[in-house]
C-alpha positions as CSV (number, residue, x, y, z in Angstrom):
1,M,112.8,66.8,116.1
2,T,110.1,68.4,115.7
3,G,106.4,68.4,116.3
4,H,104.8,70.2,113.2
5,G,104.1,67.2,111.1
6,P,106.0,64.1,109.1
7,A,109.5,65.0,107.4
8,G,110.9,64.1,104.0
9,P,113.3,61.4,103.6
10,A,116.2,62.0,106.2
11,A,119.6,61.9,104.6
12,R,122.1,58.7,105.0
13,G,123.7,59.0,108.2
14,S,120.6,61.4,109.7
15,L,117.7,61.1,111.7
16,S,114.6,62.7,112.1
17,V,111.8,62.4,114.8
18,T,108.6,64.2,113.8
19,G,105.3,64.4,115.6
20,V,102.3,63.3,113.6
21,P,99.4,65.7,114.8
22,G,95.9,65.9,113.6
23,L,94.6,62.5,115.0
24,P,90.9,62.8,116.9
25,E,90.1,61.7,120.7
26,I,90.4,57.3,120.0
27,G,87.6,55.6,121.1
28,A,86.6,52.0,121.6
29,G,86.6,50.2,118.1
30,D,88.6,53.2,116.1
31,D,90.7,52.0,113.4
32,L,94.3,53.2,114.4
33,A,95.8,51.9,111.3
34,G,93.7,54.0,109.1
35,L,93.8,57.0,111.4
36,I,97.4,56.8,111.2
37,A,97.8,56.4,107.8
38,G,95.2,59.7,107.1
39,A,97.6,61.9,109.4
40,A,100.9,60.6,108.0
41,P,100.0,60.6,104.1
42,D,103.6,60.4,103.2
43,L,104.8,57.3,104.9
44,A,107.5,55.5,102.9
45,D,109.4,52.4,103.1
46,G,111.8,52.3,106.3
47,D,109.7,54.4,108.5
48,I,109.0,53.5,112.0
49,L,106.1,54.8,114.0
50,V,106.1,54.7,117.6
51,I,102.9,54.9,119.2
52,T,101.6,55.8,122.9
53,S,100.0,52.9,124.2
54,K,97.1,54.8,125.8
55,I,95.6,55.3,122.2
56,V,95.7,51.6,121.5
57,S,94.4,50.7,124.8
58,K,91.3,53.1,123.9
59,A,91.1,51.9,120.9
60,E,91.1,48.1,122.1
61,D,88.5,49.3,124.9
62,R,90.8,48.6,127.6
63,V,89.6,51.6,129.6
64,I,87.7,50.4,132.2
65,R,85.4,51.5,134.8
66,A,87.1,50.6,138.3
67,D,88.9,51.4,141.2
68,R,92.4,52.0,140.3
69,D,94.1,49.8,143.1
70,K,91.6,47.1,142.2
71,A,92.8,46.9,138.6
72,I,96.4,47.3,139.7
73,D,95.7,43.9,141.7
74,A,94.1,42.4,138.5
75,E,97.1,43.2,136.4
76,T,99.8,42.1,138.7
77,V,101.4,38.8,138.7
78,R,104.0,39.9,141.6
79,V,104.7,43.0,143.9
80,V,108.6,43.6,143.5
81,A,108.6,46.9,145.7
82,R,106.1,48.4,147.7
83,R,106.6,52.2,149.4
84,G,103.5,53.5,150.9
85,P,100.6,53.4,148.0
86,A,103.2,53.1,145.7
87,R,104.1,49.9,143.8
88,I,106.2,48.4,141.5
89,V,105.0,45.0,139.9
90,E,105.3,42.3,137.1
91,T,102.3,42.5,134.8
92,H,101.1,39.3,132.7
93,H,103.1,41.0,130.0
94,G,106.6,40.1,132.1
95,L,106.7,43.8,132.3
96,V,108.0,45.4,135.9
97,L,106.8,49.0,136.0
98,A,105.0,51.0,138.5
99,A,101.1,50.3,138.8
100,A,101.0,47.9,136.5
101,G,101.0,50.5,133.8
102,V,97.3,51.0,135.2
103,D,96.5,54.9,134.3
104,D,93.7,57.3,135.1
105,S,95.1,60.5,133.2
106,N,93.4,61.6,130.1
107,T,90.7,59.4,130.7
108,A,86.8,60.3,131.9
109,P,86.5,60.3,135.7
110,G,86.0,57.0,137.5
111,T,87.8,55.0,134.6
112,V,91.5,53.7,134.0
113,A,93.5,52.6,131.2
114,L,94.8,49.3,131.2
115,L,97.8,48.2,129.0
116,P,97.2,46.9,125.9
117,A,96.5,43.0,126.7
118,D,98.9,42.0,123.9
119,P,100.9,45.2,123.0
120,D,103.3,42.9,120.5
121,D,99.9,41.7,118.8
122,S,98.5,45.0,118.5
123,A,101.9,46.5,116.9
124,R,101.5,43.5,114.5
125,R,97.9,44.7,113.6
126,I,98.6,48.1,113.1
127,R,101.6,47.3,111.0
128,R,99.9,45.1,108.9
129,G,96.8,47.4,108.0
130,L,99.4,50.5,107.2
131,R,100.8,47.7,104.6
132,E,97.2,47.0,103.1
133,R,96.7,51.0,103.2
134,R,99.9,52.5,102.2
135,H,101.4,49.5,100.3
136,V,104.8,50.3,102.4
137,N,107.1,48.3,104.8
138,V,107.1,50.4,107.9
139,A,107.6,49.3,111.7
140,V,105.2,49.9,114.6
141,V,107.0,50.5,118.3
142,I,104.1,50.8,120.8
143,T,105.4,52.6,124.3
144,D,104.7,53.1,127.9
145,T,106.5,55.3,130.6
146,M,108.5,53.7,132.9
147,G,110.8,54.5,135.9
148,R,114.1,53.3,136.2
149,P,116.2,52.0,139.1
150,W,119.0,54.2,140.2
151,R,117.8,57.1,138.1
152,I,115.5,60.0,139.0
153,G,112.7,60.4,136.1
154,Q,111.0,58.6,133.9
155,A,111.2,57.7,130.4
156,D,109.2,55.7,127.1
157,A,110.3,52.1,126.5
158,A,108.8,49.5,123.9
159,I,106.0,47.6,125.2
160,G,105.3,46.3,121.6
161,V,107.2,46.1,118.5
162,A,106.5,45.0,115.0
163,G,108.9,44.9,111.9
164,L,112.1,46.0,113.7
165,A,114.9,44.3,115.6
166,P,114.3,45.6,119.0
167,L,118.0,44.7,119.8
168,R,121.0,45.5,118.1
169,D,124.0,42.9,119.2
170,Y,127.2,44.2,118.9
171,R,128.9,41.1,120.8
172,G,132.1,39.9,118.9
173,Q,132.5,42.9,116.8
174,A,135.5,45.0,117.3
175,D,135.2,48.4,118.7
176,T,136.9,51.8,117.3
177,F,140.9,50.6,119.6
178,G,140.4,46.9,118.2
179,Q,138.8,45.4,121.2
180,T,136.2,42.9,120.6
181,M,132.9,43.7,122.6
182,E,131.5,41.1,124.6
183,V,128.4,42.2,126.3
184,T,127.0,45.3,124.3
185,V,123.4,44.6,123.5
186,V,121.7,47.8,122.4
187,A,117.9,48.0,123.2
188,V,117.2,49.7,120.2
189,A,113.5,50.0,120.6
190,D,113.6,51.7,123.8
191,E,116.2,54.4,122.5
192,L,113.3,54.7,119.9
193,A,110.5,55.2,122.4
194,S,112.3,57.6,124.4
195,A,113.4,59.6,121.6
196,A,110.1,59.8,120.3
197,D,108.7,61.1,123.5
198,L,110.8,64.1,122.8
199,V,108.2,65.3,120.3
200,K,105.3,63.6,121.6
201,G,105.7,64.7,125.1
202,K,103.0,64.3,128.2
203,V,100.7,67.0,127.5
204,A,101.1,67.9,123.5
205,S,98.5,65.9,122.5
206,I,100.9,64.2,120.3
207,P,100.9,60.5,120.6
208,V,102.5,59.4,117.2
209,A,105.7,60.0,116.1
210,L,107.6,59.2,112.8
211,V,110.9,58.1,112.7
212,R,113.2,58.5,109.5
213,G,116.8,57.3,108.8
214,L,116.9,53.8,110.7
215,G,115.5,51.9,107.4
216,D,118.4,49.1,108.1
217,L,116.4,48.3,111.2
218,V,113.2,47.8,109.8
219,T,112.7,44.1,108.5
220,E,109.8,42.1,106.3
221,D,108.6,40.0,108.9
222,D,107.3,41.0,112.5
223,G,110.1,39.9,114.2
224,P,110.4,38.8,118.1
225,G,108.5,41.7,119.4
226,A,109.3,43.4,123.0
227,Q,109.0,40.3,124.4
228,A,113.0,40.0,123.3
229,L,113.8,43.1,125.4
230,I,112.4,41.3,128.8
231,R,115.0,39.7,130.7
232,P,114.8,36.1,131.5
233,P,114.3,35.7,135.1
234,A,117.7,33.4,135.6
235,E,119.4,36.3,133.8
236,D,118.5,39.0,136.0
237,M,120.9,40.3,138.3
238,F,118.1,42.3,140.2
239,R,115.2,39.7,140.3
240,Y,114.2,40.1,143.8
241,G,112.8,43.4,144.7
242,P,112.6,44.8,148.6
243,G,109.0,42.8,149.0
244,E,110.0,39.6,147.5
245,V,113.5,39.0,149.3
246,L,112.2,36.9,152.0
247,S,109.7,35.0,149.8
248,A,112.6,33.8,147.5
249,R,113.9,31.7,149.9
250,R,112.6,28.2,149.6
251,T,113.2,24.9,150.5
252,V,115.0,22.8,148.1
253,R,115.4,19.4,148.1
254,D,116.8,18.4,144.9
255,F,120.2,20.0,143.3
256,T,122.3,19.9,140.4
257,A,125.7,18.6,139.8
258,D,127.1,22.3,139.5
259,P,129.5,23.4,141.3
260,V,128.8,26.2,144.1
261,D,130.6,29.3,143.8
262,A,132.9,29.7,147.2
263,E,132.7,33.4,146.7
264,A,128.6,33.3,146.6
265,V,128.6,31.5,150.0
266,R,131.3,33.6,151.8
267,R,129.1,36.5,151.2
268,A,126.2,34.9,152.4
269,I,128.2,33.8,155.7
270,A,128.9,37.6,155.8
271,A,124.9,38.3,155.6
272,A,124.5,36.0,158.1
273,L,126.9,37.5,160.8
274,T,124.8,41.0,160.2
275,A,122.2,39.1,162.5
276,P,121.7,40.5,166.1
277,A,122.9,38.8,169.1
278,P,123.6,39.3,172.9
279,H,126.1,41.2,174.6
280,H,127.4,42.7,171.3
281,S,128.8,38.9,170.3
282,T,128.9,36.9,167.5
283,P,127.7,33.4,168.7
284,C,128.2,31.9,165.1
285,R,130.3,30.0,163.5
286,F,130.1,27.9,160.3
287,A,131.6,24.8,159.3
288,V,131.6,24.7,155.2
289,L,131.8,21.0,153.9
290,S,132.9,21.3,150.2
291,S,134.5,18.2,149.9
292,A,132.8,14.9,149.5
293,R,135.0,13.6,152.1
294,A,133.9,15.7,154.7
295,R,130.2,15.7,153.8
296,A,130.4,11.7,153.6
297,A,132.0,11.7,157.1
298,L,129.5,13.9,158.7
299,L,126.2,12.2,156.8
300,D,127.5,8.7,157.3
301,D,128.2,8.8,161.1
302,M,125.1,10.9,161.5
303,L,123.2,8.2,159.6
304,A,124.6,5.2,162.1
305,A,123.9,7.5,165.2
306,W,120.3,8.0,164.0
307,I,119.6,4.3,163.3
308,S,120.9,3.4,166.3
309,D,118.8,5.9,168.3
310,L,115.6,4.9,166.7
311,R,116.5,0.8,167.4
312,G,116.7,2.0,170.6
313,D,113.1,4.0,170.8
314,G,112.0,0.3,169.5
315,F,110.9,1.5,165.8
316,T,110.9,-1.1,163.6
317,E,112.9,-1.2,160.5
318,D,110.3,0.0,158.1
319,Q,109.5,3.1,160.3
320,I,113.2,3.5,160.6
321,A,113.7,3.6,156.8
322,R,110.8,5.9,156.3
323,R,112.6,8.4,159.0
324,V,115.8,8.3,157.7
325,R,114.7,9.7,154.1
326,R,114.7,13.1,155.8
327,G,118.0,13.5,155.6
328,E,118.5,12.6,151.6
329,P,118.5,15.9,150.8
330,L,121.4,16.5,152.3
331,R,123.2,13.7,150.3
332,R,122.0,15.0,147.0
333,A,123.6,18.7,147.8
334,P,127.1,19.4,146.4
335,L,127.7,21.8,149.6
336,I,127.2,21.7,153.2
337,I,127.2,24.3,155.6
338,V,126.5,23.5,159.4
339,P,125.7,26.6,161.3
340,C,127.7,26.1,164.9
341,L,126.4,27.6,168.3
342,V,129.6,29.4,170.1
343,A,128.1,30.6,173.6
344,D,131.3,31.9,175.1
345,A,129.9,35.3,175.5
346,A,126.7,33.6,177.7
347,H,126.6,35.1,181.2
348,V,126.9,32.6,183.9
349,Y,123.8,32.6,186.6
350,P,123.5,30.6,189.7
351,D,120.0,29.5,189.1
352,A,118.8,26.9,186.3
353,R,115.7,29.3,185.0
354,R,117.8,32.3,184.0
355,G,120.5,30.3,182.7
356,A,118.2,28.4,180.7
357,A,117.2,31.9,179.3
358,E,120.7,33.0,178.7
359,R,121.5,30.1,176.5
360,E,118.0,30.5,174.8
361,M,119.1,33.8,173.7
362,F,122.1,32.8,172.0
363,V,120.1,29.8,170.2
364,V,117.5,32.5,168.8
365,A,120.4,34.7,167.8
366,V,122.1,31.7,166.0
367,G,118.3,30.9,164.3
368,A,118.3,34.8,163.0
369,A,121.8,34.0,161.6
370,V,120.8,31.1,159.6
371,Q,117.9,32.7,158.4
372,N,119.9,35.6,156.9
373,L,122.1,33.0,155.4
374,L,119.2,30.9,154.0
375,V,117.8,34.4,152.3
376,A,121.1,35.5,151.1
377,L,121.8,32.3,149.4
378,A,118.7,32.7,147.7
379,V,119.4,36.1,146.7
380,E,122.8,34.3,145.2
381,G,120.9,32.4,143.0
382,L,121.3,29.3,145.1
383,G,118.5,26.8,146.3
384,S,118.9,25.7,150.2
385,C,117.3,23.2,152.8
386,W,117.8,23.4,156.0
387,V,117.9,19.8,158.5
388,S,118.2,19.7,161.9
389,S,119.6,16.6,162.4
390,T,123.0,17.7,163.8
391,M,121.3,19.0,166.6
392,F,120.2,15.2,167.5
393,C,123.9,14.4,167.6
394,R,126.0,17.1,168.5
395,P,129.1,15.1,169.8
396,V,128.8,12.6,166.7
397,A,128.8,15.7,164.1
398,A,131.4,17.7,165.7
399,A,133.6,14.6,166.1
400,A,133.1,13.7,162.5
401,L,134.1,16.9,161.3
402,G,136.8,17.9,163.9
403,L,135.2,21.0,165.2
404,P,137.2,23.2,167.5
405,E,135.6,23.0,171.2
406,G,132.9,24.6,172.2
407,W,131.4,24.6,168.6
408,E,127.7,23.3,168.6
409,P,126.2,22.2,165.7
410,M,122.7,23.8,165.1
411,G,121.7,21.8,161.9
412,A,123.2,21.5,158.5
413,V,122.1,23.4,155.3
414,G,122.3,21.7,152.0
415,V,123.3,24.3,149.4
416,G,123.5,23.7,145.5
417,H,121.8,24.9,142.4
418,P,117.8,23.9,142.3
419,A,116.9,21.0,140.0
420,A,113.7,22.3,139.3
421,V,111.8,25.1,140.0
422,P,110.1,25.0,143.7
423,A,106.4,24.8,144.1
424,D,104.9,28.1,144.6
425,R,103.9,28.5,148.4
426,P,100.7,28.0,149.8
427,P,99.6,31.5,150.6
428,R,98.8,32.3,154.5
429,D,96.6,34.8,156.2
430,P,99.3,36.7,158.4
431,G,95.9,37.2,160.6
432,D,95.7,33.7,161.6
433,F,99.1,33.8,163.2
434,M,98.4,37.2,165.0
435,L,97.1,38.5,168.5
436,T,96.7,41.7,168.6
437,L,96.6,43.3,171.9
């Protein structure tokens, strides 16, 4: 690798990554394709040009006069993680990176550079401009710097791609020992981005690199772009950052018929058991209703008790029908968890006031455990709904389930795979719910 100028065609089986010097300071409206074509006069079919996004942003007038934090807010779709002033966010492009890619380095004081509005389209336009000027079939990769989970340091990654297969899929092929590879998909565009940064550098004023030796990756059409590198949310095992875990928990009332992973439920219950409780006790128990028979026994007996109570309270049949519909989400859930209170560690007091307070401590502890349970289920990719019905007929629910003596049902949690994406939660101002003394 070198930073001195374009190299000649690479030998088969070899690779060269060469910096392209001589580009001027880029400004709004500049013709990047023309400038690059002039700085790299020997472009050939199969070459790959790797371009720092900063100069693309400058050419596209994406350098604005603005407060950096406000610019980050405007570019952010969701905050994935936050520590002090630092934020890891998702942008409207679908990229997850620090500060939404907003950068105030190498720009005039008081200005910040935003990422290109559509990096894949930018790559396509630069590629088209190079083809028109040099009549060559080259690929274009636009890069930006990103941090990496679990690893110290940053590396460049592809945010815009044209004329290149961004992924090389080895699944189904045999390795050198004859074993079939099942999960190997190589992010070729990201590898090119990182390799090119070795000759571009961060302070060398060389924003473009030329890669030779990978012509087999260059395609006639523009291809799917860097969007193909963004993992779909449903496949992302690390979707929720620490700033999102609690808000990820949503009430789900409609479920698919897909079965619920029993081990995922065990992990969620393990998380529930980490909730604090009085007197170093563990007052929570969980009845897991995985069979249709157990769910029907509970729900049918509770429904009968509920209707009987409502009739005794003087409700009309129409009013009763509307109220009992509140329990329908549990009917649709493929699994039900009934959290129970076991207060055998509660202290006994001679007066009712302290006795009631003692019980309330244990009830609150179960509530904390249920919240842990609901959040952990969401992290597992499962939807849930908490319904308090069993608390109105504890003896009936306990009998229907054959619960051990002392287990007090404290509601029921329907669990399953959401049938639809839950609606966005309306925003709330914490100040409306606070009293600062």
